Every structure is written in C-alpha cells, then in structure tokens.
Backbone bond lengths (Angstrom), bond angles and torsions (degrees), N, CA, C in turn:
res aa  C-N    CA-C-N  psi(-1)  N-CA   C-N-CA  omega(-1)  CA-C   N-CA-C  phi
1 M - - - 1.449 - - 1.521 107.80 -
2 N 1.311 115.94 125.74 1.455 119.08 -179.13 1.519 111.66 -115.67
3 R 1.280 116.01 64.81 1.456 121.10 175.86 1.518 107.97 -136.60
4 P 1.324 116.37 159.60 1.467 117.80 178.16 1.520 110.82 -66.13
5 I 1.314 115.43 153.92 1.465 120.66 172.58 1.523 106.99 -63.80
6 R 1.334 115.37 135.02 1.466 121.19 -179.38 1.529 109.18 -107.67
7 V 1.333 115.14 125.82 1.465 121.35 -177.75 1.522 109.50 -126.27
8 L 1.323 116.37 131.65 1.449 122.07 173.45 1.521 107.56 -98.46
9 V 1.321 117.51 122.48 1.462 122.50 178.03 1.526 106.88 -105.23
10 A 1.325 116.32 126.89 1.465 120.79 -172.80 1.523 112.99 -132.96
11 K 1.323 114.16 151.45 1.460 123.76 169.81 1.520 105.83 -117.37
12 V 1.323 117.61 118.65 1.465 121.82 -175.52 1.526 109.79 -106.88
13 G 1.316 115.78 138.35 1.456 120.50 175.73 1.513 113.23 87.87
14 L 1.316 115.40 -157.86 1.459 121.17 -172.63 1.516 114.13 -89.91
15 D 1.312 117.00 0.68 1.463 122.10 178.10 1.527 109.05 -60.52
16 G 1.321 117.08 116.49 1.461 120.97 -176.27 1.508 115.13 -99.38
17 H 1.308 117.84 10.07 1.467 121.24 -177.99 1.519 109.33 -97.39
18 D 1.320 116.93 107.13 1.457 119.05 -174.44 1.526 114.41 -116.14
19 R 1.315 118.23 9.04 1.462 119.69 -179.03 1.529 111.26 -59.39
20 G 1.338 116.73 -45.68 1.464 120.32 -179.92 1.516 112.40 -62.16
21 A 1.329 117.10 -41.71 1.463 120.87 178.88 1.519 110.65 -62.72
22 K 1.328 117.03 -39.38 1.464 120.90 179.32 1.531 110.96 -68.54
23 V 1.328 116.60 -37.89 1.468 120.36 177.14 1.529 109.97 -62.90
24 I 1.329 116.52 -45.22 1.469 121.19 179.08 1.522 110.43 -63.54
25 A 1.338 117.32 -45.68 1.465 120.66 179.43 1.523 110.84 -56.90
26 T 1.315 116.93 -44.62 1.470 121.23 179.43 1.526 110.80 -65.42
27 A 1.319 116.97 -43.32 1.477 120.70 -179.52 1.533 110.98 -63.39
28 L 1.324 117.13 -40.85 1.469 119.97 179.53 1.528 110.35 -67.34
29 R 1.328 116.68 -38.92 1.470 120.26 175.10 1.526 110.19 -61.02
30 D 1.336 115.79 -44.92 1.469 120.29 179.27 1.525 111.57 -62.44
31 A 1.344 116.68 -25.11 1.467 121.86 178.99 1.538 111.40 -85.89
32 G 1.341 116.72 5.07 1.453 120.50 175.29 1.517 115.46 95.30
33 M 1.320 116.94 7.73 1.461 120.13 179.85 1.521 109.94 -91.25
34 E 1.319 114.89 155.73 1.453 120.94 172.57 1.515 106.07 -92.55
35 V 1.336 117.86 125.65 1.456 121.65 -173.68 1.520 110.57 -119.17
36 I 1.308 115.21 132.57 1.458 122.76 173.30 1.521 105.33 -112.10
37 Y 1.331 116.90 119.13 1.468 120.84 178.74 1.528 108.14 -105.64
38 T 1.329 116.71 122.13 1.462 121.03 -173.87 1.517 113.61 -80.60
39 G 1.309 118.25 -16.71 1.458 119.85 -175.05 1.518 111.38 86.12
40 L 1.311 115.22 -173.05 1.461 122.51 -174.05 1.524 113.19 -81.68
41 R 1.318 114.23 161.06 1.469 125.23 168.47 1.522 114.28 58.61
42 Q 1.312 115.86 46.70 1.459 121.63 177.17 1.525 109.91 -89.04
43 T 1.317 116.70 150.97 1.457 121.14 171.98 1.524 107.47 -92.72
44 P 1.327 117.81 159.43 1.468 118.88 175.45 1.534 111.62 -55.67
45 E 1.329 117.29 -39.04 1.464 120.96 179.21 1.523 111.25 -61.76
46 M 1.336 116.94 -42.47 1.465 121.01 179.00 1.531 110.77 -62.83
47 V 1.324 116.14 -40.90 1.466 120.77 -178.79 1.528 110.67 -64.97
48 V 1.318 117.14 -48.54 1.465 120.90 -178.00 1.526 110.56 -65.47
49 N 1.335 117.42 -41.41 1.469 119.89 178.12 1.525 111.34 -63.28
50 A 1.325 117.25 -41.85 1.470 120.55 177.71 1.528 110.35 -63.97
51 A 1.321 116.76 -40.65 1.465 120.87 179.54 1.525 110.87 -62.65
52 L 1.324 116.60 -39.91 1.465 120.99 177.06 1.529 110.77 -65.13
53 Q 1.315 116.64 -48.04 1.463 121.39 -178.59 1.529 111.61 -62.29
54 E 1.314 116.40 -36.53 1.470 120.91 -177.03 1.528 112.87 -88.48
55 D 1.338 117.14 -4.37 1.464 122.28 179.88 1.531 111.44 52.19
56 V 1.330 115.38 54.37 1.463 120.06 -176.47 1.524 112.32 -82.53
57 D 1.309 114.69 159.06 1.463 122.56 175.89 1.523 110.78 -92.81
58 A 1.335 115.87 -23.88 1.464 120.25 -175.96 1.521 110.01 -150.84
59 I 1.328 114.37 148.86 1.461 122.42 172.27 1.522 106.33 -118.04
60 G 1.316 115.84 126.67 1.457 121.66 176.85 1.519 109.56 -115.64
61 V 1.320 116.69 122.12 1.460 121.42 -177.40 1.518 109.82 -111.32
62 S 1.321 115.29 127.27 1.455 121.69 173.90 1.514 107.71 -97.88
63 I 1.332 116.54 123.94 1.470 119.06 -176.40 1.528 110.94 -139.93
64 L 1.323 113.97 125.81 1.461 120.72 -180.00 1.520 111.57 -123.75
65 S 1.322 116.92 -1.21 1.465 121.85 -169.37 1.522 114.78 -83.07
66 G 1.327 117.88 -12.03 1.458 120.11 -176.13 1.518 113.03 91.19
67 A 1.323 117.30 -1.37 1.473 121.40 -178.35 1.530 111.98 -96.46
68 H 1.319 116.78 21.87 1.470 121.29 -173.83 1.531 113.59 -59.48
69 M 1.323 118.17 -38.48 1.471 119.81 -178.69 1.531 110.36 -63.19
70 T 1.305 116.38 -46.84 1.467 121.58 179.94 1.525 111.06 -67.26
71 V 1.326 116.83 -47.69 1.467 121.37 -175.53 1.524 111.24 -63.02
72 F 1.325 117.67 -51.64 1.464 119.80 -177.38 1.529 111.48 -65.96
73 S 1.329 117.45 -38.55 1.463 120.39 178.49 1.529 110.84 -63.06
74 K 1.323 116.93 -43.44 1.471 121.52 -179.95 1.536 110.17 -66.44
75 L 1.313 117.49 -43.28 1.469 120.61 178.06 1.523 110.64 -59.45
76 L 1.318 116.14 -45.73 1.470 120.31 -179.36 1.530 110.79 -63.26
77 E 1.316 117.03 -42.14 1.471 121.71 178.33 1.540 110.48 -60.25
78 L 1.319 116.74 -46.63 1.473 121.02 179.81 1.524 111.23 -65.41
79 M 1.324 116.80 -39.13 1.463 120.46 178.47 1.525 110.64 -63.23
80 K 1.334 116.97 -40.86 1.475 120.28 178.46 1.520 110.69 -64.90
81 E 1.338 116.67 -41.03 1.469 121.03 177.96 1.530 111.52 -58.91
82 K 1.335 116.32 -34.71 1.471 121.73 -177.60 1.530 112.02 -94.09
83 N 1.337 116.85 10.85 1.477 122.58 -179.59 1.528 113.43 56.74
84 M 1.306 115.99 38.20 1.464 121.46 178.11 1.528 109.26 -92.59
85 N 1.330 115.35 52.22 1.463 121.12 -174.47 1.519 113.64 -73.43
86 D 1.331 117.13 -16.78 1.461 119.67 -178.93 1.525 111.72 -109.10
87 V 1.334 116.70 24.37 1.464 121.90 176.01 1.522 107.73 -111.36
88 L 1.306 115.88 128.57 1.463 121.97 179.65 1.525 109.98 -73.77
89 L 1.328 116.62 132.30 1.462 122.51 170.19 1.518 106.78 -111.72
90 T 1.308 115.75 112.98 1.458 122.36 -177.40 1.522 107.88 -135.66
91 G 1.310 117.03 -178.95 1.454 118.90 178.06 1.506 112.05 168.54
92 G 1.316 113.58 -163.19 1.447 118.19 -179.30 1.512 111.22 -174.22
93 G 1.313 113.76 177.00 1.451 120.84 -179.13 1.512 109.96 139.45
94 I 1.312 114.78 -150.16 1.462 120.85 -179.01 1.526 107.61 -91.83
95 I 1.336 115.74 94.68 1.461 121.66 -176.86 1.531 107.92 -133.35
96 P 1.338 117.76 119.00 1.466 120.27 179.78 1.539 111.34 -59.84
97 E 1.316 115.36 147.51 1.468 122.38 -176.98 1.529 112.78 -53.76
98 E 1.348 117.37 -42.88 1.467 119.70 -179.11 1.532 111.33 -65.18
99 D 1.337 117.12 -33.29 1.468 120.35 177.00 1.527 110.88 -71.62
100 I 1.311 116.85 -35.31 1.468 120.41 176.24 1.525 109.55 -59.62
101 S 1.328 116.68 -44.80 1.469 120.55 178.78 1.522 111.25 -60.22
102 T 1.326 117.19 -44.83 1.467 121.39 179.67 1.519 110.70 -62.53
103 L 1.324 117.25 -46.60 1.463 121.27 -178.45 1.532 111.49 -64.73
104 T 1.317 116.91 -38.39 1.462 120.97 178.03 1.522 110.15 -63.45
105 T 1.323 116.83 -40.45 1.461 121.71 177.50 1.529 110.97 -61.40
106 L 1.327 117.49 -35.10 1.465 122.15 179.00 1.536 112.34 -69.85
107 G 1.328 116.22 -20.38 1.464 119.12 -179.91 1.512 114.52 118.04
108 I 1.325 116.60 7.04 1.460 120.52 175.83 1.524 107.48 -76.01
109 G 1.334 116.62 142.69 1.464 120.48 177.77 1.519 110.95 -68.77
110 K 1.306 114.74 -174.27 1.465 121.06 -178.94 1.531 110.37 -57.37
111 L 1.332 116.19 138.33 1.454 122.68 177.96 1.524 108.81 -112.46
112 F 1.311 116.39 137.16 1.448 122.05 -171.26 1.521 112.12 -111.34
113 A 1.321 115.37 136.62 1.465 121.66 178.77 1.527 109.78 -86.20
114 P 1.336 116.61 159.76 1.463 119.21 175.40 1.528 110.12 -55.21
115 G 1.310 116.11 142.58 1.453 120.94 179.34 1.516 114.26 92.82
116 T 1.335 117.78 -6.49 1.462 120.67 177.17 1.528 108.20 -64.73
117 P 1.326 117.90 132.63 1.466 119.00 177.03 1.534 110.68 -59.42
118 T 1.320 115.69 135.08 1.461 119.34 -177.81 1.532 111.66 -62.45
119 T 1.320 117.41 -27.17 1.467 119.85 177.73 1.525 110.82 -65.24
120 E 1.328 117.47 -33.66 1.466 121.42 178.05 1.533 110.11 -64.93
121 I 1.319 116.14 -40.56 1.468 120.71 179.35 1.529 109.89 -67.39
122 A 1.321 117.38 -46.49 1.467 121.51 179.40 1.527 110.87 -61.43
123 N 1.320 117.27 -42.75 1.470 120.90 179.32 1.523 111.07 -64.03
124 Y 1.334 117.04 -40.75 1.460 120.56 179.05 1.534 110.49 -61.50
125 I 1.318 117.02 -48.29 1.471 120.65 -179.67 1.526 110.08 -62.28
126 N 1.321 116.30 -46.08 1.474 121.43 177.99 1.519 111.39 -54.72
127 D 1.326 116.18 -51.70 1.465 121.41 -177.76 1.527 111.29 -63.39
128 W 1.337 116.94 -43.70 1.466 120.69 -178.83 1.527 110.49 -62.06
129 V 1.315 116.35 -46.56 1.469 120.53 -177.79 1.531 110.11 -63.59
130 K 1.319 116.72 -43.36 1.463 119.63 -179.82 1.534 111.76 -63.01
131 Q 1.314 117.55 -33.94 1.465 121.54 -179.99 1.521 113.29 -81.40
132 N 1.337 118.02 -25.80 1.460 120.57 -170.92 1.517 116.20 -119.12
133 R 1.333 118.32 -7.79 1.459 120.02 -175.51 1.538 113.01 -122.40
134 N 1.308 119.44 16.26 1.469 123.40 176.86 1.529 113.32 57.75
135 F 1.321 116.45 44.58 1.471 120.89 175.53 1.496 109.12 -85.59
C-alpha cells in the first residue's frame, strides 16, 4: 500500500478543550500522515462512523473530561461491532496510571500523558500501522 497513514483525531463528549488535539493533529501531519480532525463534542458513534468512512488506520482520542473509561470502552465495542479489528485505538490526556493499565488490558493502544513528545506519538502510530496493517 503506497498511501500515507490515515489518522482520525477526535474529541469525545462535552470536553471543550481542543488545543492538545490540534497540536497532535498538526504534529502527525508534519510527520507525513493524513489527519482527519472531527472537532469538538463527538459521540463514540460519530467517531467510529467517521473512521469507517475515511478508511483510517488509527483513531486518536484526546480526553480530559475524566470519562476515559466509558469513552474508550464504548469506542472499542463499536469498533468490534464494525469489524475494525485492524484499526489502532489510541489517545491521550488526563488518565490515571491504573486506568491506563486497565484500558490497555481491554485492547486499547498506548495512551499518552500530557507532555509526551509528539515525535513519540507519531513513531508509535507509524510502527503500529506498519506491523498491523500490511504497509
């Protein structure tokens, strides 16, 4: 496959702080990825449907609202229903370490804390896609 990695960056729920999501979207674009940014106040259903329509390799969710357990679990459930087994679900924000462990066990990709270098996030997505999407 000779196309750029496609990543959907989303903000789910009522969290209105999108500066971090915009920074990540720009950094991923600068790393050569094609980025679709959904904007604020998306539902998990809207995110998964957009990811399907855009044929993305990865979904990145920025979450600061404290609803990470519910949001990531619902996204993963919807992705499984749509047979999106080869799409990475990753993200970041304010997520306690113990919750990160639980979410990772459920099958969520690596979750990033504030202050993570954007190159680390881009490299992780790149490596995951190359290993799991036949690039």
